[in-house]
Phi, psi and omega in degrees: 000136176251126177259121182242133170274126176306118184301333179303313181299308175307318183296322179306315187291319176295327169292330173298315175299331186284325182300334179283318187284322189237156172291157190296334180251018177281120185285001178285345191287320186286319173299325183289326174295319182292328175304305179300322177294313182307319178293321171306313189288336173260004174088026185252042183301311188294328181290323174300314185299310185300321188292310183300304181308317180292321177298306190304316181297308183304319175297335191065034180294146180290167172306323180287327184288319190268000183309317179296326177300304183301325169300309181299307181297314180302313179305307185292320180296314180290349187239022177305323184288345182250015178245027184281057198294318179307313180295314180297323177290317173308323181268005175083004185283138179292144175249354179225125179241008176297323182297313180298311180303316181295326178291319179296313186297309178302315184288313187257303194299307180303331183268319187284340185255024176289151184305135174076356181291141180213113186246131165276184183285304188295314183294326181292314185292328180288316181297322178301315180300308183299317180299310175305320181287330181288310174306312180280003173084009181253016187294311183300320172302311185297316184297321177299314181293317179303316179297317174304316167302311183301310186300316182296315181291320188261341181241300195296312185289327178293319182258014184290340181263012172277144182304142181281339177242131179273137178287134179297146177295145170243150175272127188266119180290147174093020179281188182297325179259005189234000000 
């Protein structure tokens, strides 16, 4: 089993460190974070951790001031085995699931947790499948397929044994009007 630390989580810690290193309006913060992420993508976790710790020590930050730096370095150090991004990318593994989590929240949570909704497994699954079709833009193609299947199942199969030519009706003498 391969365990991968989502790079978005690492990014959050790097931004916390950047807020200590740079003033709130300093335009150099974003490029610095981008440089650190690039370092992670090249497998330079240990170098990033050492650099951050050294910077905080040289600046003589108080324990309170350096807390975000320490959180970042501890987080990265504790997860080194799961930060092998060069290998993961070479193998085609996803390294960021934040977008996927957001899509799942949009697809599932926002629909299934509306006030008053009660879903059974089958009904909930059906709604989610339809919602996914609509979101992906595949609903029209699916609906045409569905209608074709319904027609075949409910009409063609049922009436397949009916004679193709109907026998003409005959008038019977002596009927009610005749």
